[in-house]
DSSP file (Angstrom, degrees, kcal/mol; ACC not computed):
  #  RESIDUE AA STRUCTURE BP1 BP2  ACC     N-H-->O    O-->H-N    N-H-->O    O-->H-N    TCO  KAPPA ALPHA  PHI   PSI    X-CA   Y-CA   Z-CA
    1    1 A M              0   0    0      0, 0.0    67,-0.1     0, 0.0     2,-0.1   0.000 360.0 360.0 360.0 -20.2   79.8   98.1  114.8
    2    2 A S        -     0   0    0      1,-0.1     3,-0.3    65,-0.1    65,-0.0  -0.334 360.0-164.3 -65.4 137.7   77.2   97.2  117.5
    3    3 A K        +     0   0    0      1,-0.2     3,-0.3    -2,-0.1    -1,-0.1   0.128  60.1 108.9-104.3  23.5   78.2   94.3  119.7
    4    4 A S  S    S+     0   0    0      1,-0.3     2,-0.6     2,-0.1     3,-0.2   0.741  78.0  49.0 -73.0 -23.1   74.7   93.7  121.0
    5    5 A N        +     0   0    0     -3,-0.3     3,-0.5     1,-0.1    -1,-0.3  -0.715  64.0 144.6-120.9  78.0   74.3   90.5  119.1
    6    6 A L        +     0   0    0     -2,-0.6    -1,-0.1    -3,-0.3    -2,-0.1   0.545  53.2  81.9 -90.0  -9.4   77.4   88.5  119.9
    7    7 A S  S    S-     0   0    0     -3,-0.2    -1,-0.2     2,-0.1     3,-0.1   0.676  97.9-124.3 -75.4  -9.3   75.8   85.1  120.0
    8    8 A G        +     0   0    0     -3,-0.5     2,-0.4     1,-0.3    -1,-0.1   0.350  66.6 134.8  90.2 -10.1   76.1   84.8  116.2
    9    9 A N        -     0   0    0      2,-0.0     2,-0.3     1,-0.0    -1,-0.3  -0.629  45.2-147.3 -80.3 129.5   72.4   84.2  115.9
   10   10 A S        -     0   0    0     -2,-0.4     4,-0.1     2,-0.1    -1,-0.0  -0.692  14.0-152.8 -96.5 145.2   70.8   86.3  113.1
   11   11 A E        +     0   0    0     -2,-0.3     2,-0.2     2,-0.1    -1,-0.1   0.484  64.3 112.0 -88.7  -6.0   67.3   87.6  113.1
   12   12 A T  S    S-     0   0    0      1,-0.1     2,-2.0     2,-0.0     3,-0.2  -0.479  76.6-123.3 -75.7 137.2   67.1   87.6  109.4
   13   13 A D     >  +     0   0    0     -2,-0.2     4,-2.0     1,-0.2     3,-0.5  -0.534  36.3 176.5 -76.0  80.1   64.8   85.1  107.8
   14   14 A W  H  > S+     0   0    0     -2,-2.0     4,-3.2     1,-0.3     5,-0.3   0.853  74.7  58.1 -64.2 -37.7   67.4   83.4  105.7
   15   15 A A  H  > S+     0   0    0      2,-0.2     4,-1.3     1,-0.2    -1,-0.3   0.915 107.6  47.1 -57.3 -45.6   65.1   80.8  104.3
   16   16 A R  H  > S+     0   0    0     -3,-0.5     4,-0.7     2,-0.2    -1,-0.2   0.915 113.0  50.9 -58.3 -42.7   62.8   83.6  102.8
   17   17 A I  H >< S+     0   0    0     -4,-2.0     3,-1.4     1,-0.2    -2,-0.2   0.956 110.0  48.4 -68.7 -45.8   65.9   85.3  101.4
   18   18 A D  H 3< S+     0   0    0     -4,-3.2    -1,-0.2     1,-0.3    -2,-0.2   0.768 107.8  55.2 -62.3 -24.6   67.1   82.1   99.8
   19   19 A A  H 3< S+     0   0    0     -4,-1.3    -1,-0.3    -5,-0.3    -2,-0.2   0.627  89.3 100.8 -81.9 -16.5   63.8   81.4   98.2
   20   20 A M    <<  -     0   0    0     -3,-1.4     2,-0.2    -4,-0.7    -3,-0.0  -0.448  67.6-135.3 -74.2 140.3   63.8   84.9   96.5
   21   21 A S    >>  -     0   0    0     -2,-0.1     3,-0.9     1,-0.1     4,-0.5  -0.502  28.5-105.7 -86.3 168.8   64.7   85.2   92.9
   22   22 A D  G >4 S+     0   0    0      1,-0.2     3,-0.8     2,-0.2    -1,-0.1   0.819 120.4  59.0 -61.1 -33.6   67.0   87.9   91.6
   23   23 A A  G 34 S+     0   0    0      1,-0.2    -1,-0.2     3,-0.0    -3,-0.0   0.759 100.5  56.0 -71.4 -24.8   64.0   89.8   90.2
   24   24 A E  G <4 S+     0   0    0     -3,-0.9     2,-0.4     2,-0.1    -1,-0.2   0.574  82.9 105.1 -87.0  -9.4   62.4   90.1   93.6
   25   25 A I  S << S-     0   0    0     -3,-0.8     2,-0.8    -4,-0.5    -3,-0.0  -0.599  73.2-132.5 -72.6 129.1   65.4   91.8   95.1
   26   26 A D        +     0   0    0     -2,-0.4     3,-0.2     1,-0.1    -2,-0.1  -0.716  36.6 164.0 -84.6 116.3   64.8   95.4   95.6
   27   27 A T    >   +     0   0    0     -2,-0.8     3,-2.2     1,-0.1    -1,-0.1   0.167  35.6 115.8-109.5  12.4   67.9   97.1   94.2
   28   28 A S  T 3  S+     0   0    0      1,-0.3    -1,-0.1     3,-0.0    -2,-0.0   0.699  74.5  52.9 -61.7 -25.4   66.4  100.6   93.9
   29   29 A D  T 3  S+     0   0    0     -3,-0.2    -1,-0.3     2,-0.1    -2,-0.1   0.473  89.4  89.6 -90.1   2.7   68.9  102.1   96.4
   30   30 A I  S <  S-     0   0    0     -3,-2.2     3,-0.1     3,-0.0    -3,-0.1  -0.857  77.6-134.0-101.0 122.3   72.0  100.8   94.6
   31   31 A P        -     0   0    0      0, 0.0     2,-0.1     0, 0.0    -2,-0.1  -0.357  28.2-100.4 -71.2 152.1   73.2  103.3   92.0
   32   32 A P        -     0   0    0      0, 0.0     2,-0.6     0, 0.0     0, 0.0  -0.431  35.5-119.2 -71.8 148.0   74.1  101.9   88.6
   33   33 A L        +     0   0    0     -2,-0.1     2,-0.2    -3,-0.1    -3,-0.0  -0.819  38.3 175.0 -94.0 122.3   77.9  101.3   87.9
   34   34 A D    >>  -     0   0    0     -2,-0.6     4,-1.1     0, 0.0     3,-1.0  -0.540  49.7 -85.1-115.6-179.4   79.3  103.4   85.0
   35   35 A Q  H 3> S+     0   0    0      1,-0.2     4,-0.8     2,-0.2     3,-0.1   0.833 124.4  61.4 -61.1 -32.3   82.7  103.8   83.6
   36   36 A N  H 34 S+     0   0    0      1,-0.2     4,-0.4     2,-0.2     3,-0.3   0.809  97.4  59.5 -58.7 -32.7   83.5  106.6   86.1
   37   37 A F  H <4 S+     0   0    0     -3,-1.0     3,-0.5     1,-0.2    -1,-0.2   0.927 112.0  40.4 -58.8 -45.9   83.0  104.0   89.0
   38   38 A F  H >< S+     0   0    0     -4,-1.1     3,-1.5     1,-0.2    -1,-0.2   0.482  87.5  99.0 -88.9  -7.3   85.9  101.9   87.3
   39   39 A A  T 3< S+     0   0    0     -4,-0.8    -1,-0.2     1,-0.3    -2,-0.1   0.855  95.6  26.7 -52.2 -41.6   88.2  104.8   86.5
   40   40 A N  T 3  S+     0   0    0     -3,-0.5    -1,-0.3    -4,-0.4    -2,-0.1   0.158  89.9 133.9-108.8  19.3   90.3  104.4   89.4
   41   41 A A    <   -     0   0    0     -3,-1.5     2,-0.4     1,-0.0    -3,-0.1  -0.392  32.5-169.1 -70.0 141.6   89.9  100.8   90.1
   42   42 A E        -     0   0    0     -2,-0.1     2,-0.6     2,-0.0    -2,-0.1  -0.981  22.5-128.3-132.2 140.7   93.0   98.6   90.7
   43   43 A I        -     0   0    0     -2,-0.4     2,-0.6     2,-0.0    -2,-0.0  -0.822  27.9-165.9 -88.5 123.2   93.2   94.9   90.9
   44   44 A R        -     0   0    0     -2,-0.6    -2,-0.0     3,-0.0     3,-0.0  -0.933   5.8-155.3-118.4 112.0   94.9   94.0   94.2
   45   45 A M        -     0   0    0     -2,-0.6     2,-0.1     1,-0.1    -2,-0.0  -0.630  29.4-105.9 -83.2 140.7   96.2   90.6   94.6
   46   46 A P        -     0   0    0      0, 0.0     2,-0.3     0, 0.0    -1,-0.1  -0.376  34.3-154.8 -69.0 138.6   96.5   89.4   98.2
   47   47 A K        -     0   0    0     -2,-0.1     2,-0.2     1,-0.0    -3,-0.0  -0.782  27.9 -95.0-107.7 157.9  100.0   89.1   99.6
   48   48 A R        -     0   0    0     -2,-0.3     2,-0.3     1,-0.1    -1,-0.0  -0.485  44.1-134.6 -69.8 134.3  101.2   87.0  102.4
   49   49 A K        -     0   0    0     -2,-0.2     2,-0.4    -3,-0.0    -1,-0.1  -0.749   7.2-133.5 -95.1 144.4  101.1   88.9  105.7
   50   50 A E        -     0   0    0     -2,-0.3     2,-0.5     1,-0.0    -1,-0.0  -0.792  18.3-130.0-100.3 134.4  104.0   89.0  108.1
   51   51 A S        +     0   0    0     -2,-0.4     2,-0.3     2,-0.0    -1,-0.0  -0.678  41.4 157.8 -79.5 128.3  103.1   88.4  111.7
   52   52 A I        -     0   0    0     -2,-0.5     2,-0.5     2,-0.0     0, 0.0  -0.861  41.2-118.8-138.4 174.8  104.7   91.1  114.0
   53   53 A T        +     0   0    0     -2,-0.3     2,-0.3     2,-0.0    -2,-0.0  -0.988  34.8 177.1-117.3 131.4  104.2   92.7  117.5
   54   54 A I        -     0   0    0     -2,-0.5     2,-0.5     2,-0.0    -2,-0.0  -0.991  25.9-131.7-133.4 145.5  103.5   96.5  117.4
   55   55 A R        +     0   0    0     -2,-0.3     2,-0.3     0, 0.0    -2,-0.0  -0.850  30.7 178.5 -94.9 129.6  102.8   98.8  120.3
   56   56 A L        -     0   0    0     -2,-0.5    -2,-0.0     2,-0.0     0, 0.0  -0.951  36.7 -96.6-131.1 147.9   99.7  101.1  119.7
   57   57 A D     >  -     0   0    0     -2,-0.3     4,-2.5     1,-0.1     3,-0.3  -0.360  36.9-119.8 -58.6 140.7   98.2  103.7  121.9
   58   58 A P  H  > S+     0   0    0      0, 0.0     4,-3.2     0, 0.0     5,-0.2   0.893 112.4  50.2 -50.2 -41.8   95.2  102.2  123.8
   59   59 A D  H  > S+     0   0    0      1,-0.2     4,-2.0     2,-0.2     5,-0.1   0.854 110.8  49.3 -65.7 -32.3   92.8  104.7  122.3
   60   60 A V  H  > S+     0   0    0     -3,-0.3     4,-1.9     2,-0.2    -1,-0.2   0.940 114.3  43.0 -66.8 -49.8   94.0  104.0  118.8
   61   61 A L  H  X S+     0   0    0     -4,-2.5     4,-3.3     1,-0.2     5,-0.2   0.947 115.2  52.8 -65.5 -46.4   93.8  100.1  119.2
   62   62 A G  H  X S+     0   0    0     -4,-3.2     4,-1.9    -5,-0.3    -1,-0.2   0.892 107.6  50.7 -56.1 -40.3   90.3  100.6  121.0
   63   63 A W  H  X S+     0   0    0     -4,-2.0     4,-0.5     1,-0.2    -1,-0.2   0.945 114.3  43.6 -67.2 -45.3   89.0  102.8  118.1
   64   64 A F  H >< S+     0   0    0     -4,-1.9     3,-1.0     1,-0.2    -2,-0.2   0.872 112.9  52.7 -69.8 -35.3   90.0  100.1  115.5
   65   65 A R  H >< S+     0   0    0     -4,-3.3     3,-2.2     1,-0.2    -1,-0.2   0.815  94.7  69.1 -70.4 -29.4   88.7   97.3  117.7
   66   66 A N  H 3< S+     0   0    0     -4,-1.9    -1,-0.2     1,-0.3    -2,-0.2   0.701  88.2  66.0 -59.3 -21.8   85.3   98.9  118.0
   67   67 A F  T << S-     0   0    0     -3,-1.0    -1,-0.3    -4,-0.5    -2,-0.2   0.538 103.2-141.1 -80.0  -4.5   84.7   98.1  114.2
   68   68 A G    X   +     0   0    0     -3,-2.2     3,-0.9    -4,-0.1    -1,-0.3  -0.459  56.8  19.5  92.9-158.3   84.8   94.4  115.2
   69   69 A K  T 3  S+     0   0    0      1,-0.2    -3,-0.0    -2,-0.1     0, 0.0  -0.155 120.2  34.7 -50.6 137.6   86.3   91.5  113.2
   70   70 A G  T 3> S+     0   0    0      3,-0.0     4,-1.9     4,-0.0    -1,-0.2   0.645  70.1 131.7  95.4  10.5   88.8   92.6  110.8
   71   71 A Y  H <> S+     0   0    0     -3,-0.9     4,-2.5     1,-0.2     5,-0.2   0.843  73.0  53.6 -78.5 -28.6   90.3   95.4  112.7
   72   72 A Q  H  > S+     0   0    0      2,-0.2     4,-2.5     1,-0.2    -1,-0.2   0.915 108.8  51.7 -67.7 -38.9   94.0   94.2  112.1
   73   73 A T  H  > S+     0   0    0      2,-0.2     4,-2.0     1,-0.2    -2,-0.2   0.915 109.3  50.3 -56.8 -44.4   93.1   94.2  108.3
   74   74 A R  H  X S+     0   0    0     -4,-1.9     4,-2.6     2,-0.2    -2,-0.2   0.895 107.6  52.2 -66.8 -39.6   91.8   97.8  108.7
   75   75 A I  H  X S+     0   0    0     -4,-2.5     4,-2.7     1,-0.2     5,-0.2   0.952 111.0  49.5 -58.8 -43.4   95.0   98.9  110.5
   76   76 A N  H  X S+     0   0    0     -4,-2.5     4,-1.7     1,-0.2    -2,-0.2   0.853 108.3  51.4 -65.1 -31.4   96.9   97.5  107.7
   77   77 A A  H  X S+     0   0    0     -4,-2.0     4,-2.2     2,-0.2    -1,-0.2   0.884 111.5  47.9 -63.4 -46.0   94.8   99.3  105.2
   78   78 A V  H  X S+     0   0    0     -4,-2.6     4,-2.3     1,-0.2    -2,-0.2   0.907 113.2  47.6 -65.1 -41.8   95.3  102.6  107.0
   79   79 A L  H  X S+     0   0    0     -4,-2.7     4,-1.9     2,-0.2    -1,-0.2   0.825 111.0  50.6 -69.4 -31.0   99.0  102.1  107.2
   80   80 A R  H  X S+     0   0    0     -4,-1.7     4,-2.7    -5,-0.2    -2,-0.2   0.909 110.7  50.0 -68.3 -42.3   99.2  101.1  103.5
   81   81 A A  H  X S+     0   0    0     -4,-2.2     4,-2.4     2,-0.2     5,-0.2   0.916 111.9  48.7 -59.2 -47.5   97.2  104.3  102.5
   82   82 A Y  H  X S+     0   0    0     -4,-2.3     4,-2.2     1,-0.2    -1,-0.2   0.912 112.0  48.3 -62.1 -42.4   99.6  106.3  104.6
   83   83 A M  H  X S+     0   0    0     -4,-1.9     4,-2.0     1,-0.2    -2,-0.2   0.900 113.3  47.7 -62.6 -47.8  102.6  104.6  102.9
   84   84 A E  H  X S+     0   0    0     -4,-2.7     4,-1.1     2,-0.2    -1,-0.2   0.877 114.8  44.4 -63.9 -45.5  101.2  105.2   99.4
   85   85 A I  H  <>S+     0   0    0     -4,-2.4     5,-1.7     1,-0.2     6,-0.5   0.843 112.3  53.3 -79.2 -28.8  100.4  108.8   99.9
   86   86 A S  H ><5S+     0   0    0     -4,-2.2     3,-1.4    -5,-0.2    -2,-0.2   0.911 108.9  49.0 -66.6 -42.5  103.7  109.4  101.6
   87   87 A A  H 3<5S+     0   0    0     -4,-2.0    -1,-0.2     1,-0.3    -2,-0.2   0.758 108.0  54.0 -70.2 -22.2  105.6  107.9   98.6
   88   88 A S  T 3<5S-     0   0    0     -4,-1.1    -1,-0.3    -5,-0.1    -2,-0.2   0.424 104.2-132.2 -90.8   4.2  103.6  110.1   96.2
   89   89 A N  T < 5 +     0   0    0     -3,-1.4    -3,-0.2    -4,-0.2    -2,-0.1   0.838  61.0 139.6  46.8  41.1  104.6  113.3   98.2
   90   90 A Q      < +     0   0    0     -5,-1.7     2,-0.5     1,-0.2    -4,-0.1   0.641  61.0  53.3 -82.9 -14.9  101.0  114.5   98.2
   91   91 A I  S >  S-     0   0    0     -6,-0.5     3,-0.9    -5,-0.1     2,-0.3  -0.987  82.9-134.3-123.6 124.9  101.2  115.7  101.7
   92   92 A Q  T 3  S+     0   0    0     -2,-0.5    -2,-0.0     1,-0.2    -6,-0.0  -0.529  88.7  20.3 -70.4 139.3  103.8  118.0  102.8
   93   93 A G  T >  S+     0   0    0     -2,-0.3     3,-1.0     1,-0.0    -1,-0.2   0.444  82.3 121.0  82.1   2.3  105.6  117.1  106.2
   94   94 A V  T <  S+     0   0    0     -3,-0.9    -2,-0.1     1,-0.3    -8,-0.1   0.757  72.6  52.2 -70.2 -25.1  104.6  113.5  106.0
   95   95 A H  T 3  S+     0   0    0     -4,-0.2     2,-0.3    -9,-0.1    -1,-0.3   0.602  80.4 112.9 -91.5  -3.4  108.2  112.3  106.1
   96   96 A E    <   +     0   0    0     -3,-1.0     2,-0.3     2,-0.0     3,-0.0  -0.483  42.3 161.0 -70.3 125.3  109.1  114.4  109.2
   97   97 A T        -     0   0    0     -2,-0.3    -2,-0.0     2,-0.2    -3,-0.0  -0.874  49.4-120.7-139.4 173.7  109.8  112.0  112.0
   98   98 A R  S    S+     0   0    0     -2,-0.3     2,-0.2     2,-0.1    -1,-0.1   0.695  92.6  60.5 -90.6 -15.9  111.7  112.1  115.4
   99   99 A G  S    S-     0   0    0     -3,-0.0     2,-0.3     1,-0.0    -2,-0.2  -0.597  82.6-115.7-105.2 164.7  114.1  109.4  114.5
  100  100 A E        -     0   0    0     -2,-0.2    16,-1.3    14,-0.0     2,-0.4  -0.787  29.4-144.7 -92.0 145.5  116.8  109.0  111.8
  101  101 A Y  E     -A  115   0A   0     -2,-0.3     2,-0.7    14,-0.2    14,-0.2  -0.900   7.6-135.7-113.0 142.5  116.3  106.3  109.3
  102  102 A K  E     -A  114   0A   0     12,-1.5    12,-0.8    -2,-0.4     3,-0.4  -0.887  16.3-171.8 -95.8 116.5  118.9  104.1  107.6
  103  103 A T  S >  S+     0   0    0     -2,-0.7     3,-1.0     1,-0.2    -1,-0.1   0.679  73.1  75.0 -84.7 -20.6  118.0  104.0  104.0
  104  104 A D  T 3  S+     0   0    0      1,-0.2    -1,-0.2    10,-0.1    -2,-0.0   0.760  94.3  51.7 -65.6 -22.5  120.7  101.3  103.2
  105  105 A R  T 3  S+     0   0    0     -3,-0.4    -1,-0.2     9,-0.1    -2,-0.2   0.629  82.1 109.0 -90.6 -14.4  118.6   98.5  104.8
  106  106 A A    <   -     0   0    0     -3,-1.0     6,-0.1    -4,-0.2     2,-0.1  -0.405  66.0-136.0 -61.2 132.1  115.4   99.3  102.8
  107  107 A S    >   -     0   0    0      5,-0.2     3,-1.1    -2,-0.1     4,-0.2  -0.374  18.0-113.7 -83.6 167.2  114.7   96.6  100.3
  108  108 A S  T 3  S+     0   0    0      1,-0.2    -1,-0.1     2,-0.1    -2,-0.1   0.536 106.6  80.0 -78.8  -2.1  113.6   97.1   96.7
  109  109 A R  T 3  S-     0   0    0      1,-0.0    -1,-0.2     2,-0.0    -3,-0.0   0.382 119.6 -96.1 -87.3   6.4  110.3   95.4   97.7
  110  110 A G  S <  S+     0   0    0     -3,-1.1     2,-0.2     1,-0.2    -2,-0.1   0.693  70.2 157.9  92.1  18.2  109.0   98.6   99.2
  111  111 A E        -     0   0    0     -4,-0.2    -1,-0.2     1,-0.1    -4,-0.1  -0.517  46.0-106.2 -72.2 145.5  109.9   97.8  102.9
  112  112 A A        -     0   0    0     -2,-0.2    -5,-0.2    -6,-0.1    -1,-0.1  -0.379  38.4-100.7 -67.7 147.7  110.3  100.7  105.3
  113  113 A P        -     0   0    0      0, 0.0     2,-0.5     0, 0.0   -10,-0.2  -0.309  42.4-103.5 -63.4 157.4  113.7  101.7  106.3
  114  114 A V  E     -A  102   0A   0    -12,-0.8   -12,-1.5    -3,-0.1     2,-0.4  -0.741  30.5-135.7 -91.8 123.5  114.8  100.5  109.8
  115  115 A E  E      A  101   0A   0     -2,-0.5   -14,-0.2   -14,-0.2    -1,-0.0  -0.627 360.0 360.0 -81.2 131.2  114.8  103.2  112.5
  116  116 A E              0   0    0    -16,-1.3    -1,-0.1    -2,-0.4   -15,-0.1   0.418 360.0 360.0 -99.3 360.0  117.8  103.3  114.9
């Protein structure tokens, strides 16, 4: 998240890294993967994104931008997680909104209803 190295120049000795064999790589801090790791895994195929304009509170946008490149993808991931947990009814009150929604416009592809 640090923006101190914005030049794109890395201090890593990539030539040394490239010359290393797989056996020379220290993997002692990586836990082994077992069946429990894959128990809830899902294959997610990328979908075409739709370009929109959205208004966000400055502090919300700033928080996501502080993560750097890919912040829009992170916003999408948070919204998707909210959508999925909302659809599963795992959180009470998640459907409470200030507006009324027209459900007849919601498509069968999982698009959100249009707020009037």
